[in-house]
C-alpha positions in Angstrom: -14.1 19.8 -3.2 -12.5 16.4 -3.4 -10.1 14.5 -1.2 -7.6 16.9 0.4 -3.9 15.9 0.8 -0.7 17.5 1.8 1.5 18.6 -1.1 5.1 17.7 -0.1 8.5 18.4 -1.6 11.3 16.0 -2.7 12.2 15.6 1.0 8.6 14.8 2.2 8.2 18.2 3.8 4.7 19.7 3.8 4.3 22.7 1.4 0.5 23.1 1.5 -2.8 21.4 1.1 -4.3 20.5 -2.3 -7.0 18.4 -3.8 -5.7 15.0 -4.6 -6.9 14.9 -8.1 -5.2 18.3 -8.7 -2.0 16.9 -7.1 -2.1 14.0 -9.6 -3.0 16.1 -12.6 -0.3 18.7 -11.7 2.3 16.2 -10.7 2.5 17.5 -7.2 4.1 15.1 -4.7 1.8 13.9 -2.0 1.7 11.0 0.5 0.3 7.5 0.2 0.3 5.1 3.2 0.6 1.5 2.2 0.9 -1.9 3.9 2.4 -5.1 2.7 0.4 -7.8 4.4 1.7 -11.2 5.5 0.1 -14.3 6.9 1.6 -16.5 9.7 3.4 -18.6 7.1 5.1 -15.5 5.7 3.2 -15.4 2.4 2.3 -12.0 1.0 -1.2 -10.9 0.2 -1.5 -10.1 -3.5 -4.6 -8.4 -4.8 -6.2 -7.3 -8.1 -7.7 -3.9 -8.0 -11.4 -3.6 -8.8 -12.2 -2.8 -12.4 -14.0 0.3 -11.3 -11.0 1.9 -9.7 -9.9 5.2 -11.3 -6.3 4.4 -11.0 -4.9 1.1 -12.3 -8.2 -0.8 -12.7 -7.6 -4.6 -12.8 -3.9 -4.3 -12.0 -2.2 -6.5 -9.4 -0.6 -5.0 -6.3 1.0 -6.0 -3.0 0.1 -2.8 -1.2 -3.1 -2.0 0.6 -3.4 1.7 1.1 -4.4 5.1 0.1 -3.8 8.8 0.5 -2.7 10.2 3.8 -5.3 12.7 5.0 -4.3 16.3 6.0 -2.7 16.1 9.5 -2.6 12.3 9.5 0.6 10.3 10.0 1.6 7.5 7.6 0.9 4.9 10.3 -2.6 6.3 11.1 -3.5 6.2 7.5 -2.1 2.6 7.0 -4.3 1.4 9.9 -7.3 3.2 8.5 -6.8 1.9 5.0 -6.5 -1.8 6.2 -9.8 -1.4 8.0 -11.6 0.2 5.0 -10.2 -2.2 2.4 -9.8 -5.5 4.2 -12.1 -5.2 7.3 -9.3 -5.8 9.8 -7.8 -3.6 12.5 -4.2 -4.7 13.3 -1.0 -3.1 14.2 1.3 -2.0 11.4 5.1 -1.5 11.5 6.7 1.3 9.5 9.4 -0.1 7.2 10.5 2.6 4.8 9.4 5.3 2.5 10.4 6.3 -1.0 9.5 8.8 -3.6 7.9 7.0 -6.6 7.8 8.7 -9.9 6.3 5.8 -11.9 2.5 5.5 -12.3 0.6 8.4 -11.0 3.8 9.8 -9.4 5.4 11.6 -8.0 4.1 10.3 -4.6 5.8 9.4 -1.4 4.9 5.9 -0.3 5.2 5.1 3.3 5.4 1.3 3.4 4.3 -0.6 6.4 4.0 -4.3 7.2 1.3 -6.2 9.0 0.5 -9.8 9.8 -3.1 -10.5 9.0 -5.6 -13.3 9.9 -7.0 -15.4 7.1 -10.6 -14.1 7.5 -10.6 -10.9 5.5 -13.6 -8.9 4.2 -12.3 -7.1 1.1 -14.1 -4.0 -0.1 -15.4 -5.1 -3.6 -15.2 -1.4 -4.7 -11.5 -1.6 -4.1 -10.4 -5.2 -4.5 -11.5 -7.6 -7.2 -9.5 -10.6 -6.1 -6.9 -11.6 -3.5 -4.8 -14.5 -2.5 -1.6 -15.3 -0.6 1.7 -16.0 -2.4 5.1 -17.1 -1.4 7.6 -14.2 -1.8 9.7 -15.9 -4.5 6.6 -16.8 -6.6 5.3 -13.3 -6.3 8.7 -11.7 -7.4 8.5 -13.9 -10.5 5.0 -12.8 -11.6 5.5 -9.1 -10.7 7.1 -8.5 -14.1 4.7 -10.7 -16.1 1.4 -9.6 -14.7 -0.1 -6.1 -15.1 1.3 -4.7 -11.8 0.8 -1.3 -10.2 4.3 0.3 -10.8 4.7 1.6 -7.2 3.7 -1.8 -5.9 6.3 -3.6 -8.0 8.9 -1.1 -6.7 7.8 -1.5 -3.1 8.0 -5.3 -3.4 11.6 -5.2 -4.6 12.5 -2.8 -1.8 10.7 -5.0 0.7 12.6 -8.1 -0.3 15.3 -7.8 2.5 12.5 -7.7 5.1 10.7 -10.6 3.6 13.5 -13.1 4.6 14.3 -11.4 8.0 12.5 -11.3 11.2 9.9 -8.7 10.4 7.0 -11.2 10.8 8.2 -12.1 14.3 8.3 -8.4 15.2 4.5 -8.0 15.0 1.8 -9.6 17.2 0.0 -12.3 15.3 -3.8 -11.9 15.3 -5.9 -14.9 16.2 -8.0 -16.2 13.4 
């Protein structure tokens, strides 16, 4: 048996438990917890997925995350995924969720924000490259680079928070 996730409806209500690979293959909506990461200067972390990834290998993304486990909240999953993929444990702030039908969809993305220190330890099995980019520069390349479709949509939806006070709302970790 593979990774078990909650199959949800178009309103993000739990319908049952399914294997994640089956959910993707059968187009059953399930939940993905993601985090858009910022540094103290307000730049966004952009990453290129490892070439060995089963979904979107070598594509760029602004979301760090993964499937929400059965019985887990979006926030719990977001914190867990940051630890697994970047080696940091920091608070996250839930911003919004949306049903994404592009890419491996349909999936519900729960999008969070976190302020990260500079010293990250990316999991090479998940992340092939990463760097910090200004929001405007990132928005320009999101359509030019091979980008994960859900990440591109989340970035556009995130834009209003990128110029607001969201960074000030989270504790800033020390480096």
